[in-house]
C-alpha positions as CSV (number, residue, x, y, z in Angstrom):
1,M,65.1,66.4,-3.3
2,P,61.8,66.9,-5.5
3,L,58.4,66.3,-4.3
4,E,56.5,63.5,-3.9
5,P,54.0,63.1,-6.5
6,E,51.3,63.9,-3.8
7,S,52.7,66.7,-2.8
8,R,53.0,68.4,-6.1
9,L,51.0,71.7,-6.5
10,W,51.8,73.2,-9.8
11,T,50.8,70.0,-12.4
12,K,49.1,70.6,-15.7
13,S,45.7,70.0,-14.7
14,F,45.9,72.5,-11.8
15,I,47.6,75.2,-14.1
16,A,44.8,74.2,-16.7
17,L,41.9,74.5,-14.4
18,T,43.0,77.8,-13.1
19,I,43.2,79.4,-16.8
20,C,40.0,77.8,-16.9
21,S,38.3,79.5,-14.0
22,F,40.0,83.0,-14.6
23,L,38.3,83.1,-18.4
24,L,35.0,81.9,-16.3
25,F,35.2,84.9,-13.9
26,L,36.7,87.3,-16.1
27,N,33.1,86.9,-18.7
28,L,31.4,87.4,-15.3
29,Q,33.5,90.7,-14.4
30,M,33.7,92.5,-17.6
31,L,29.4,92.0,-17.9
32,I,28.3,92.7,-14.2
33,S,30.9,96.1,-14.3
34,A,29.0,97.4,-17.5
35,F,25.6,96.3,-17.0
36,P,24.7,99.2,-14.3
37,A,25.4,102.2,-16.4
38,Y,23.9,100.0,-19.6
39,V,20.1,99.3,-18.0
40,K,20.4,102.7,-16.6
41,N,21.0,104.3,-19.9
42,E,19.1,101.8,-22.4
43,F,16.0,101.1,-20.3
44,Q,16.3,104.5,-18.2
45,A,15.9,102.7,-14.9
46,G,16.5,103.5,-11.2
47,D,19.1,102.2,-8.9
48,I,16.8,99.8,-7.5
49,T,16.1,98.3,-11.1
50,V,19.7,98.1,-11.4
51,S,20.3,96.4,-8.4
52,L,17.5,93.8,-9.5
53,V,19.5,92.8,-12.3
54,T,22.3,91.6,-10.1
55,S,20.2,90.2,-7.6
56,V,18.2,87.9,-10.1
57,F,21.3,86.5,-11.6
58,A,22.7,86.0,-8.0
59,A,19.5,84.1,-6.9
60,S,19.8,81.9,-9.5
61,A,23.2,81.0,-9.7
62,I,22.8,80.0,-5.9
63,A,19.5,77.7,-6.6
64,T,21.9,76.3,-9.7
65,R,24.3,75.3,-7.6
66,F,22.1,73.4,-4.9
67,L,21.0,71.6,-8.0
68,T,24.3,70.6,-9.6
69,A,25.6,69.6,-5.8
70,A,22.6,67.2,-6.2
71,L,22.6,66.5,-10.0
72,M,26.5,65.3,-9.7
73,R,25.3,62.1,-7.6
74,I,23.9,61.1,-11.1
75,V,25.0,62.7,-14.0
76,H,28.8,62.8,-14.9
77,R,30.1,66.1,-13.8
78,N,31.8,66.5,-17.4
79,V,28.1,66.6,-18.6
80,I,27.3,69.2,-16.2
81,L,30.5,71.1,-17.1
82,F,30.4,71.6,-20.7
83,V,26.4,71.9,-20.8
84,G,27.1,74.9,-17.9
85,L,29.5,76.5,-20.4
86,A,27.4,76.4,-23.2
87,V,24.5,78.1,-21.7
88,Y,26.8,80.6,-20.2
89,A,28.4,81.7,-23.7
90,L,25.4,81.6,-25.4
91,T,23.3,83.8,-23.2
92,S,26.4,86.0,-22.8
93,V,25.9,86.9,-26.9
94,L,22.1,87.0,-26.5
95,Y,22.1,90.0,-24.4
96,I,22.2,92.2,-27.1
97,M,18.5,90.9,-28.2
98,A,17.0,92.1,-25.0
99,E,14.4,94.5,-26.0
100,S,13.1,95.4,-22.4
101,I,13.9,94.6,-18.6
102,G,11.5,91.9,-18.3
103,S,13.5,89.9,-21.2
104,L,16.7,91.3,-20.1
105,L,16.0,89.8,-16.1
106,V,14.9,86.3,-18.0
107,M,18.2,86.4,-19.9
108,R,20.0,87.2,-16.6
109,V,18.3,84.0,-14.8
110,V,19.2,81.6,-17.9
111,Y,23.1,83.3,-17.4
112,G,23.3,82.3,-13.8
113,I,22.0,78.8,-14.5
114,G,25.2,78.3,-16.5
115,F,27.6,80.2,-14.4
116,G,26.2,78.4,-11.2
117,M,26.9,74.8,-13.5
118,S,30.3,75.9,-14.1
119,S,31.4,77.7,-11.1
120,T,30.9,74.5,-9.2
121,I,32.5,71.8,-11.3
122,I,36.2,73.4,-12.1
123,P,36.4,74.5,-8.1
124,T,35.7,71.3,-7.3
125,L,37.9,69.5,-10.0
126,V,40.9,71.7,-8.3
127,S,40.2,70.7,-4.8
128,Q,40.5,67.1,-5.4
129,I,43.8,67.6,-7.0
130,I,45.5,70.1,-4.2
131,P,47.5,68.1,-1.8
132,I,45.6,68.7,1.3
133,R,48.6,69.8,3.3
134,R,49.1,72.6,0.8
135,I,45.3,73.4,0.6
136,G,45.2,76.4,2.1
137,E,48.6,77.6,-0.2
138,G,46.8,75.9,-3.4
139,I,43.4,77.3,-3.1
140,G,45.1,80.7,-2.7
141,Y,47.0,80.4,-6.1
142,F,43.8,79.0,-7.7
143,G,41.7,82.2,-6.1
144,L,43.9,84.3,-7.8
145,S,41.8,83.6,-11.0
146,S,38.6,84.9,-9.3
147,S,40.6,87.8,-7.7
148,L,42.9,88.7,-10.8
149,A,39.2,88.5,-12.7
150,M,37.3,90.1,-10.0
151,S,39.9,93.0,-10.7
152,I,40.9,93.9,-14.2
153,G,37.7,92.0,-15.4
154,P,35.9,95.7,-14.7
155,V,38.3,97.9,-16.2
156,I,37.7,95.9,-19.3
157,G,34.5,95.9,-19.5
158,L,33.8,99.6,-18.8
159,N,36.5,100.5,-21.3
160,V,35.0,98.4,-24.1
161,M,31.4,99.7,-23.3
162,R,32.7,103.2,-23.4
163,E,34.7,103.0,-26.8
164,L,32.7,100.0,-28.8
165,G,29.2,99.8,-26.6
166,F,27.6,97.2,-25.1
167,N,27.1,95.1,-27.6
168,T,30.6,94.5,-28.6
169,L,31.5,93.7,-24.9
170,A,29.0,90.7,-24.6
171,I,30.2,89.3,-28.2
172,V,33.8,89.7,-26.0
173,G,32.5,87.9,-23.1
174,A,30.9,84.8,-24.7
175,V,34.4,84.9,-26.6
176,T,36.3,84.3,-23.2
177,V,33.8,81.7,-22.2
178,L,34.8,79.4,-25.3
179,L,38.4,79.7,-24.9
180,I,37.9,77.7,-21.9
181,L,36.8,74.6,-24.3
182,P,40.0,73.7,-25.9
183,I,42.1,74.1,-22.8
184,L,40.3,71.6,-21.3
185,L,39.9,69.2,-24.6
186,L,43.8,69.7,-25.6
187,T,45.3,69.5,-22.0
188,R,42.8,66.8,-20.8
189,S,43.3,68.0,-17.4
190,I,39.9,67.3,-16.2
191,P,41.0,64.5,-13.6
192,P,39.4,60.9,-12.8
193,A,36.3,61.4,-10.7
194,P,36.7,59.8,-7.0
195,P,34.9,56.6,-6.5
196,R,32.3,56.3,-5.0
197,Q,31.7,55.1,-1.5
198,P,29.2,52.7,-1.0
199,E,25.9,53.3,1.0
200,G,26.5,52.9,4.7
201,T,30.6,53.7,4.9
202,G,32.4,56.2,6.9
203,T,31.3,56.7,10.7
204,G,27.6,57.0,9.7
205,P,25.0,56.3,7.6
206,N,25.4,58.5,3.9
207,K,27.9,60.3,6.2
208,S,30.1,61.8,3.5
209,R,26.8,63.5,1.8
210,S,25.4,64.6,4.9
211,F,25.6,68.3,5.8
212,N,28.4,70.0,7.2
213,T,27.6,72.6,9.8
214,K,31.1,73.0,10.4
215,M,30.8,75.4,6.9
216,I,28.2,77.6,7.8
217,F,29.9,80.4,10.0
218,P,32.8,80.8,7.2
219,A,30.0,81.1,5.0
220,L,27.7,83.7,6.6
221,L,31.1,85.5,7.0
222,N,31.6,85.3,3.5
223,V,28.6,87.1,2.6
224,L,29.4,90.1,4.9
225,L,32.4,90.2,2.3
226,A,30.7,89.6,-0.4
227,I,28.4,92.5,0.5
228,T,30.9,95.2,0.5
229,Y,32.1,93.8,-3.0
230,S,28.5,94.4,-4.2
231,G,28.9,97.8,-3.6
232,L,31.5,98.2,-5.5
233,L,30.7,95.9,-8.6
234,S,26.9,97.4,-9.1
235,F,27.7,101.2,-8.0
236,I,31.6,102.4,-8.4
237,A,31.0,103.8,-11.9
238,L,28.1,105.9,-11.0
239,F,29.9,107.0,-7.7
240,G,33.1,108.3,-10.4
241,E,30.4,110.0,-11.9
242,S,29.2,111.4,-8.6
243,V,32.2,112.8,-7.7
244,H,33.9,113.5,-11.2
245,L,36.3,110.9,-11.4
246,E,36.4,109.7,-15.3
247,Q,39.0,106.7,-14.5
248,V,37.1,105.2,-11.4
249,G,37.8,101.8,-13.4
250,L,41.3,102.1,-12.1
251,F,40.1,101.3,-8.6
252,F,39.9,97.3,-9.9
253,L,43.5,97.6,-11.5
254,F,45.3,98.7,-8.4
255,N,43.0,96.4,-6.7
256,A,44.5,93.7,-8.8
257,F,48.1,94.8,-7.7
258,T,47.5,93.7,-3.6
259,I,45.3,90.7,-4.3
260,I,48.3,89.5,-6.8
261,I,50.8,89.9,-3.8
262,I,48.7,88.9,-1.0
263,R,47.1,85.7,-2.0
264,P,50.1,83.2,-1.8
265,I,51.1,84.9,1.3
266,S,48.1,84.4,3.0
267,G,47.6,80.8,1.7
268,R,50.6,80.0,3.4
269,L,49.7,81.9,6.8
270,F,46.4,80.0,7.0
271,D,48.7,76.5,6.6
272,S,50.9,77.3,9.1
273,R,48.8,79.8,11.7
274,G,45.0,79.3,11.0
275,H,42.4,81.6,10.0
276,A,42.7,84.1,12.8
277,A,45.9,84.9,11.6
278,V,44.7,86.1,8.4
279,L,40.8,87.4,8.8
280,I,41.6,90.1,11.6
281,P,44.0,92.0,9.9
282,A,42.7,91.6,6.8
283,A,39.3,92.5,7.8
284,I,40.7,96.2,9.3
285,S,42.1,96.4,5.9
286,V,38.7,96.4,4.0
287,I,36.8,98.6,6.5
288,A,39.8,101.2,6.1
289,S,39.6,101.0,2.8
290,L,35.6,101.8,2.3
291,I,35.9,104.8,4.8
292,V,38.7,106.1,2.6
293,L,36.8,105.3,-0.8
294,S,33.5,106.9,0.6
295,Y,35.9,110.4,1.2
296,T,37.4,110.2,-2.2
297,T,37.2,112.8,-4.6
298,S,40.8,112.8,-6.2
299,L,42.6,110.1,-7.9
300,L,45.2,109.7,-5.0
301,L,42.4,108.5,-2.5
302,L,40.8,106.1,-4.9
303,I,44.1,104.1,-5.6
304,V,44.8,104.2,-1.7
305,S,41.8,102.8,-1.3
306,A,42.1,99.8,-4.0
307,L,45.3,98.9,-2.6
308,L,44.0,98.5,1.0
309,Y,40.8,96.4,-0.3
310,G,43.1,94.5,-2.2
311,L,44.8,93.2,0.4
312,G,41.8,92.7,3.1
313,F,39.6,91.0,0.1
314,G,42.5,89.1,-1.4
315,A,43.3,87.6,1.9
316,I,40.1,86.9,3.4
317,Q,38.5,84.9,0.2
318,P,41.1,82.3,-0.1
319,T,41.1,81.8,3.7
320,I,37.2,81.6,4.2
321,Q,37.3,79.1,0.6
322,A,40.2,76.7,2.6
323,W,39.0,77.0,5.9
324,M,35.7,75.6,4.3
325,I,37.3,72.8,2.2
326,R,39.6,71.9,5.2
327,S,36.6,71.6,7.6
328,S,35.1,68.7,4.9
329,T,35.5,65.1,3.9
330,R,36.8,64.9,-0.2
331,E,33.0,63.7,-0.7
332,Q,32.1,67.2,0.7
333,H,34.6,68.9,-1.5
334,G,31.7,69.7,-3.8
335,M,29.4,71.1,-1.3
336,A,31.7,73.6,0.2
337,N,32.7,74.7,-3.1
338,S,29.0,75.2,-3.9
339,M,28.4,76.9,-0.6
340,F,31.6,79.2,-0.5
341,Y,30.4,80.2,-4.4
342,N,26.8,80.7,-3.2
343,S,27.5,82.6,0.0
344,T,29.2,85.2,-2.5
345,D,26.6,85.2,-4.7
346,L,24.2,85.7,-2.1
347,G,26.4,88.2,-1.0
348,V,26.2,90.4,-3.8
349,A,22.5,89.8,-4.5
350,V,21.6,91.1,-0.9
351,G,24.1,94.1,-1.1
352,A,23.3,95.2,-4.0
353,L,19.5,95.6,-3.0
354,M,20.4,97.2,0.0
355,L,23.0,99.3,-0.5
356,G,21.0,100.3,-3.9
357,A,18.1,101.5,-1.7
358,I,20.7,103.3,0.7
359,S,22.6,105.0,-1.9
360,T,18.8,106.0,-3.3
361,V,18.0,108.0,-0.3
362,S,21.2,109.3,1.0
363,S,24.0,109.4,-1.5
364,Y,26.9,107.0,-2.7
365,A,29.5,108.5,-0.7
366,A,27.5,107.3,2.4
367,M,26.5,104.1,1.1
368,Y,30.2,103.0,1.3
369,R,30.3,104.0,4.7
370,Y,27.3,101.9,5.5
371,S,29.3,99.0,3.6
372,A,32.2,99.2,5.7
373,G,29.7,98.6,9.1
374,F,28.7,95.0,7.9
375,M,33.0,94.5,7.8
376,I,32.8,96.1,11.0
377,L,30.0,93.0,12.0
378,F,32.1,90.3,10.6
379,L,35.5,91.5,13.0
380,V,33.2,91.8,15.7
381,V,31.4,88.4,15.0
382,Y,34.4,87.0,14.4
383,I,36.7,87.8,17.0
384,M,33.5,87.2,19.5
385,T,33.1,83.7,18.2
386,Q,36.8,82.8,19.0
387,W,37.0,84.3,22.0
388,V,34.2,81.8,23.1
389,S,35.5,78.9,21.2
390,A,38.7,79.3,23.5
391,K,36.8,79.8,26.5
392,K,35.2,76.6,26.0
393,S,38.3,74.8,25.2
394,R,40.2,76.0,28.3
395,E,36.8,74.8,30.1
396,A,37.2,71.7,28.7
397,I,40.8,71.3,30.2
398,I,40.7,72.4,33.5
399,P,38.3,69.6,34.9
400,E,40.8,67.3,33.0
401,N,43.4,68.3,34.8
402,S,41.8,68.1,38.1
403,S,40.9,65.0,37.8
404,L,44.4,63.9,37.2
């Protein structure tokens, strides 16, 4: 029998918004992977300055998402989305006009504003059209857009910059964002905004607008994961130079292969078994990947590391996002998506600075071993939290049974 309309996942809007998300993140990943080498060569900057270029963008995007979540209450989300896309595309091409680190940092801040606005609205639109009982599966497929961009974007960015230069890459990035506009307009894929609840509705005053504390723990886990990804984005090209691997960008290509495979599987597993069944083995896979990478001197080890990282990263991110959305009301989906992407950017910003400092006093190989330590912390904290939660549940059941 055909699925009821409310159970359908692969609607026109879902497909179009997923493609738009891919283009949005493709621009980011193409440029962010090329920035370290560009900044180092063009401005003779050190590792800390290179990290700062990544961090100011992430900080700007984080602040913008908080403002966007509040702004959505008074400004139509379509206006916010199109303004954000315009700012994002314009600053992408204006990078070529930067004449100093100072002017580049200013452009990175404005770029972060455009990205923060756009990357808050699009996932919110998607979360409102996915059937709630298929939220893990839906977020898993939608998340392929950003994960695939994270994987192939750096390959494209590094190769375009090497063959054609950074100026061409900036133009390609701007065109990528501009392609989103005709897709949204021609497909009419933006769903209508949900009706606003009157003041005082729900289980308490302004309940739908209150902060949901259940999202804090998964967001913190996502910060730890993003720290490891920051080390790959910011320094893998420089790591490749240090170990004489010319095709180090292939890491992201092979990483994409396992992400594409694991995303749908992890989403269905989350829907049926919960987050523990996904997060524990996936965290172990990321740890193994980073340790292998730290000892990599050949293309074979690089590929093994990439495949393992794709399995872990590709399973963890959509699971955490679906976990946060499932813990929220429909009216809080914008807040949940904002917090999810903010935690990613926070991890990238913190990771770029911390791992950059580590690489300065040691080596890139040692830095990746420290990076694995953050995922060990992820695993330990998660398991301990699950154990404490299970213990409390058992203690709550025992008095009930004893009183019968």
